[in-house]
C-alpha positions as a Markdown table, in Angstrom:
| # | Residue | x | y | z |
|---|---|---|---|---|
| 1 | Met | 114.8 | 63.8 | 124.0 |
| 2 | Ile | 111.7 | 65.8 | 122.9 |
| 3 | Ser | 108.7 | 66.2 | 125.3 |
| 4 | Asn | 105.7 | 64.6 | 124.3 |
| 5 | Glu | 103.7 | 67.6 | 125.7 |
| 6 | Ile | 104.8 | 69.6 | 122.7 |
| 7 | His | 101.7 | 70.8 | 120.8 |
| 8 | Ser | 103.1 | 73.9 | 118.9 |
| 9 | Ile | 105.8 | 73.8 | 116.6 |
| 10 | Ala | 107.3 | 76.8 | 114.9 |
| 11 | Phe | 109.2 | 76.9 | 111.5 |
| 12 | Asp | 111.6 | 79.4 | 110.5 |
| 13 | Ala | 110.9 | 80.2 | 106.7 |
| 14 | Asp | 114.2 | 81.5 | 104.6 |
| 15 | Asp | 116.5 | 78.5 | 104.3 |
| 16 | Thr | 114.5 | 76.3 | 106.3 |
| 17 | Leu | 111.4 | 75.8 | 104.3 |
| 18 | Trp | 112.8 | 77.4 | 101.0 |
| 19 | Val | 115.8 | 78.6 | 99.5 |
| 20 | Asn | 116.8 | 82.3 | 100.2 |
| 21 | Glu | 120.6 | 82.8 | 101.1 |
| 22 | Pro | 122.0 | 81.8 | 97.8 |
| 23 | Tyr | 119.9 | 84.2 | 96.0 |
| 24 | Phe | 121.3 | 87.1 | 98.1 |
| 25 | Gln | 124.6 | 85.6 | 97.4 |
| 26 | Glu | 124.3 | 85.7 | 93.9 |
| 27 | Thr | 122.9 | 89.2 | 93.9 |
| 28 | Glu | 125.9 | 90.5 | 96.1 |
| 29 | Arg | 128.1 | 89.0 | 93.6 |
| 30 | Leu | 126.6 | 90.8 | 90.9 |
| 31 | Phe | 126.6 | 93.9 | 92.7 |
| 32 | Cys | 130.4 | 93.7 | 93.6 |
| 33 | Glu | 130.7 | 93.2 | 89.6 |
| 34 | Leu | 129.0 | 96.5 | 89.1 |
| 35 | Leu | 131.5 | 98.3 | 91.1 |
| 36 | Gln | 134.6 | 96.7 | 90.4 |
| 37 | Asp | 135.8 | 100.0 | 88.8 |
| 38 | Tyr | 136.0 | 101.4 | 92.3 |
| 39 | Leu | 137.2 | 98.7 | 94.5 |
| 40 | Pro | 137.8 | 94.9 | 94.2 |
| 41 | Pro | 134.8 | 92.5 | 94.7 |
| 42 | Asp | 136.2 | 91.5 | 98.3 |
| 43 | Met | 136.3 | 94.9 | 99.3 |
| 44 | Ile | 133.2 | 95.9 | 98.0 |
| 45 | Ser | 131.4 | 92.8 | 99.8 |
| 46 | Lys | 133.0 | 94.1 | 103.2 |
| 47 | Glu | 131.7 | 97.5 | 102.6 |
| 48 | Leu | 128.1 | 96.2 | 101.8 |
| 49 | Phe | 128.1 | 94.1 | 105.0 |
| 50 | Lys | 129.3 | 97.2 | 106.9 |
| 51 | Thr | 126.4 | 99.0 | 105.7 |
| 52 | Glu | 123.9 | 96.4 | 106.4 |
| 53 | Met | 125.1 | 96.4 | 110.0 |
| 54 | Glu | 124.9 | 99.9 | 110.4 |
| 55 | Asn | 121.5 | 100.1 | 109.2 |
| 56 | Leu | 119.9 | 96.9 | 110.8 |
| 57 | Asn | 118.1 | 98.9 | 113.5 |
| 58 | Leu | 116.5 | 101.4 | 111.0 |
| 59 | Tyr | 115.9 | 98.9 | 108.0 |
| 60 | Gly | 115.5 | 95.5 | 109.7 |
| 61 | Tyr | 115.7 | 92.2 | 107.8 |
| 62 | Gly | 114.8 | 91.8 | 104.2 |
| 63 | Ile | 115.2 | 92.6 | 100.6 |
| 64 | Lys | 114.1 | 96.3 | 100.4 |
| 65 | Gly | 116.5 | 97.2 | 103.3 |
| 66 | Phe | 119.3 | 95.2 | 101.3 |
| 67 | Met | 118.5 | 97.4 | 98.2 |
| 68 | Leu | 119.1 | 100.5 | 100.2 |
| 69 | Cys | 122.3 | 99.2 | 101.8 |
| 70 | Met | 123.5 | 98.6 | 98.2 |
| 71 | Ile | 122.7 | 102.1 | 97.1 |
| 72 | Glu | 124.4 | 103.6 | 100.0 |
| 73 | Thr | 127.3 | 101.6 | 99.6 |
| 74 | Leu | 127.6 | 102.6 | 95.8 |
| 75 | Ser | 127.4 | 106.1 | 96.9 |
| 76 | Arg | 129.9 | 105.7 | 99.7 |
| 77 | Val | 132.6 | 103.8 | 97.7 |
| 78 | Ser | 132.1 | 106.0 | 94.5 |
| 79 | Gly | 132.5 | 109.1 | 96.6 |
| 80 | Gly | 129.0 | 110.1 | 95.4 |
| 81 | Arg | 129.9 | 110.2 | 91.9 |
| 82 | Ala | 128.3 | 107.1 | 90.6 |
| 83 | Ser | 125.9 | 107.7 | 87.6 |
| 84 | Leu | 122.0 | 107.2 | 87.8 |
| 85 | Thr | 122.6 | 104.6 | 85.3 |
| 86 | Leu | 124.5 | 102.6 | 87.9 |
| 87 | Val | 122.0 | 103.2 | 90.4 |
| 88 | Asp | 119.2 | 102.0 | 88.2 |
| 89 | Lys | 121.2 | 99.0 | 87.8 |
| 90 | Val | 121.3 | 98.2 | 91.5 |
| 91 | Met | 117.6 | 98.7 | 91.7 |
| 92 | Glu | 116.9 | 96.2 | 88.9 |
| 93 | Leu | 119.1 | 93.6 | 91.0 |
| 94 | Gly | 117.0 | 94.2 | 94.0 |
| 95 | Lys | 113.8 | 93.9 | 92.0 |
| 96 | Ala | 115.1 | 90.9 | 90.5 |
| 97 | Leu | 115.7 | 89.3 | 94.0 |
| 98 | Leu | 112.0 | 90.1 | 94.8 |
| 99 | Gln | 110.9 | 88.0 | 91.9 |
| 100 | Lys | 113.0 | 85.1 | 92.7 |
| 101 | Pro | 110.8 | 81.8 | 92.6 |
| 102 | Val | 110.0 | 79.8 | 95.7 |
| 103 | Glu | 112.0 | 76.9 | 96.0 |
| 104 | Leu | 111.0 | 74.3 | 98.6 |
| 105 | Leu | 113.8 | 72.5 | 100.4 |
| 106 | Asp | 113.9 | 68.6 | 100.4 |
| 107 | Gly | 111.6 | 66.9 | 102.5 |
| 108 | Val | 109.8 | 70.1 | 103.8 |
| 109 | Lys | 106.4 | 69.4 | 102.2 |
| 110 | Glu | 106.2 | 65.8 | 103.4 |
| 111 | Val | 107.1 | 66.9 | 107.0 |
| 112 | Leu | 104.4 | 69.4 | 107.2 |
| 113 | Asp | 101.8 | 67.0 | 106.0 |
| 114 | Ser | 102.7 | 64.5 | 108.4 |
| 115 | Leu | 102.7 | 66.9 | 111.3 |
| 116 | Lys | 99.6 | 68.9 | 110.2 |
| 117 | Gly | 96.7 | 67.9 | 112.2 |
| 118 | Asn | 98.5 | 66.4 | 115.1 |
| 119 | Phe | 100.4 | 69.9 | 116.0 |
| 120 | Arg | 99.7 | 73.4 | 115.8 |
| 121 | Leu | 102.0 | 74.7 | 113.2 |
| 122 | Ile | 103.4 | 78.2 | 112.9 |
| 123 | Val | 105.7 | 80.2 | 110.8 |
| 124 | Ala | 108.0 | 82.4 | 112.8 |
| 125 | Thr | 110.3 | 84.2 | 110.4 |
| 126 | Lys | 112.0 | 87.4 | 110.0 |
| 127 | Gly | 112.1 | 89.8 | 106.8 |
| 128 | Asp | 110.1 | 92.2 | 104.9 |
| 129 | Leu | 106.2 | 91.7 | 105.4 |
| 130 | Leu | 105.3 | 91.9 | 101.7 |
| 131 | Asp | 108.0 | 89.7 | 100.5 |
| 132 | Gln | 107.4 | 86.8 | 103.1 |
| 133 | Glu | 103.8 | 87.2 | 102.4 |
| 134 | Arg | 104.6 | 86.7 | 98.8 |
| 135 | Lys | 106.7 | 83.8 | 99.3 |
| 136 | Leu | 104.3 | 82.2 | 101.6 |
| 137 | Lys | 101.6 | 82.3 | 99.0 |
| 138 | Lys | 103.9 | 81.0 | 96.1 |
| 139 | Ser | 105.1 | 78.1 | 98.3 |
| 140 | Gly | 101.8 | 76.2 | 98.5 |
| 141 | Leu | 102.2 | 75.8 | 102.2 |
| 142 | Leu | 99.8 | 78.3 | 103.7 |
| 143 | Asp | 97.3 | 75.7 | 104.6 |
| 144 | Cys | 99.6 | 73.9 | 106.7 |
| 145 | Phe | 99.8 | 76.7 | 109.2 |
| 146 | His | 97.8 | 77.8 | 112.0 |
| 147 | His | 99.4 | 81.1 | 112.5 |
| 148 | Ile | 102.0 | 83.3 | 110.4 |
| 149 | Glu | 104.4 | 85.5 | 112.5 |
| 150 | Ile | 106.6 | 87.8 | 110.4 |
| 151 | Met | 109.1 | 89.3 | 113.0 |
| 152 | Ser | 111.1 | 92.4 | 113.1 |
| 153 | Asp | 113.7 | 90.5 | 115.0 |
| 154 | Lys | 114.3 | 87.1 | 116.8 |
| 155 | Gly | 115.3 | 87.6 | 120.4 |
| 156 | Ala | 114.0 | 86.1 | 123.5 |
| 157 | Ser | 111.5 | 89.1 | 124.2 |
| 158 | Asp | 110.2 | 88.5 | 120.5 |
| 159 | Tyr | 109.6 | 84.6 | 121.2 |
| 160 | Arg | 108.1 | 85.5 | 124.6 |
| 161 | Lys | 105.4 | 87.8 | 122.9 |
| 162 | Leu | 104.8 | 85.1 | 120.2 |
| 163 | Leu | 104.2 | 82.5 | 122.8 |
| 164 | Lys | 102.0 | 85.0 | 124.8 |
| 165 | His | 99.8 | 85.5 | 121.5 |
| 166 | Leu | 99.6 | 81.7 | 121.0 |
| 167 | Asp | 98.7 | 81.3 | 124.8 |
| 168 | Cys | 101.6 | 78.4 | 124.5 |
| 169 | Lys | 104.0 | 77.8 | 127.5 |
| 170 | Pro | 107.7 | 77.2 | 126.4 |
| 171 | Glu | 107.8 | 73.7 | 127.5 |
| 172 | His | 105.0 | 73.0 | 124.9 |
| 173 | Phe | 106.8 | 74.9 | 122.1 |
| 174 | Leu | 109.2 | 73.7 | 119.5 |
| 175 | Met | 111.3 | 75.9 | 117.2 |
| 176 | Ile | 112.9 | 74.5 | 114.1 |
| 177 | Gly | 115.3 | 76.6 | 112.1 |
| 178 | Asn | 118.6 | 76.8 | 110.4 |
| 179 | Ser | 120.1 | 79.8 | 112.4 |
| 180 | Val | 121.5 | 79.0 | 115.8 |
| 181 | Lys | 121.7 | 82.6 | 116.5 |
| 182 | Ser | 118.1 | 83.4 | 115.8 |
| 183 | Asp | 116.2 | 80.0 | 115.8 |
| 184 | Ile | 117.9 | 78.1 | 118.6 |
| 185 | Ile | 119.6 | 80.2 | 121.5 |
| 186 | Pro | 116.7 | 82.8 | 122.0 |
| 187 | Val | 114.1 | 79.7 | 122.4 |
| 188 | Leu | 116.3 | 77.9 | 124.7 |
| 189 | Glu | 116.8 | 80.9 | 126.7 |
| 190 | Ile | 113.1 | 81.1 | 127.4 |
| 191 | Gly | 112.6 | 77.4 | 128.2 |
| 192 | Gly | 111.4 | 75.9 | 124.9 |
| 193 | Phe | 112.7 | 73.2 | 122.5 |
| 194 | Ala | 114.8 | 74.1 | 119.6 |
| 195 | Ala | 115.9 | 72.0 | 116.6 |
| 196 | His | 118.7 | 73.1 | 114.2 |
| 197 | Val | 118.6 | 72.2 | 110.7 |
| 198 | Pro | 121.9 | 73.2 | 109.0 |
| 199 | Tyr | 121.9 | 74.8 | 105.4 |
| 200 | His | 124.9 | 74.8 | 103.4 |
| 201 | Thr | 125.3 | 78.8 | 103.6 |
| 202 | Thr | 124.5 | 81.1 | 106.0 |
| 203 | Trp | 124.5 | 85.0 | 106.1 |
| 204 | Ala | 127.5 | 86.2 | 108.2 |
| 205 | His | 125.3 | 88.1 | 110.5 |
| 206 | Glu | 123.6 | 84.8 | 111.5 |
| 207 | Glu | 126.9 | 82.9 | 112.2 |
| 208 | Val | 127.6 | 81.5 | 115.8 |
| 209 | Lys | 131.3 | 80.3 | 116.5 |
| 210 | Ser | 130.5 | 78.1 | 119.4 |
| 211 | Gly | 128.4 | 74.9 | 119.8 |
| 212 | Val | 125.2 | 74.4 | 121.8 |
| 213 | Gly | 125.2 | 72.4 | 124.9 |
| 214 | His | 121.4 | 72.2 | 126.3 |
| 215 | Pro | 118.9 | 69.5 | 127.4 |
| 216 | Arg | 116.4 | 70.9 | 125.2 |
| 217 | Phe | 118.6 | 71.3 | 121.9 |
| 218 | Ile | 118.2 | 68.9 | 119.0 |
| 219 | Gln | 120.7 | 68.6 | 116.3 |
| 220 | Leu | 119.1 | 67.4 | 113.0 |
| 221 | Thr | 121.1 | 66.5 | 109.8 |
| 222 | Thr | 117.8 | 67.0 | 107.8 |
| 223 | Ile | 114.3 | 68.5 | 108.4 |
| 224 | Ser | 112.7 | 64.8 | 107.8 |
| 225 | Glu | 114.3 | 63.6 | 110.9 |
| 226 | Ile | 111.9 | 65.5 | 113.1 |
| 227 | Lys | 109.3 | 63.2 | 112.2 |
| 228 | Gln | 110.8 | 60.2 | 114.0 |
| 229 | Leu | 111.4 | 62.5 | 117.2 |
| 230 | Leu | 108.1 | 63.7 | 117.7 |
């Protein structure tokens, strides 16, 4: 049961408010095709993921870091022999990813419109600052939110900083998102409420094998269900 004292609701952005991971997966597929003369696509994909994990602390989350990881992976699997033309093609893939349309997920606009005015609404998302700002502007949702927080990571300490900035106690805070690892577990850890909205595809780094058993955890089927629970 959600507390009737909640007055601040934060939403993850990518794959909670709008489509994101399918665009990355399509770009990765095209990248693997570009490098098929060096390794089979499934092995290229594994090498790319390895590069991303090695560089996560340096680049953070987002498209620009992903572009750098593609170039590094290209260099490694080609033994440094890849042509500049191939590097240019990888850069084009990244730039195309930066220009993808913002496609809102079903029910998002209706949910925000119904909650706006009754709750303080926040965006709490990871990713590249400029890219996330671009998507927010294109989404048409900016007017729904009291505060936008583009975070370098989403651990318990990051949420504590956010709540301190908002002057909000954990028991008055609800986080809604598609990633159990980033949007659910850290918020429950600090004493907040967390609602999981599943998305049909998830980046491997965000996957969590075990379930969540917690009195402040809410499992949703669709984001629209939150209206009936508040």
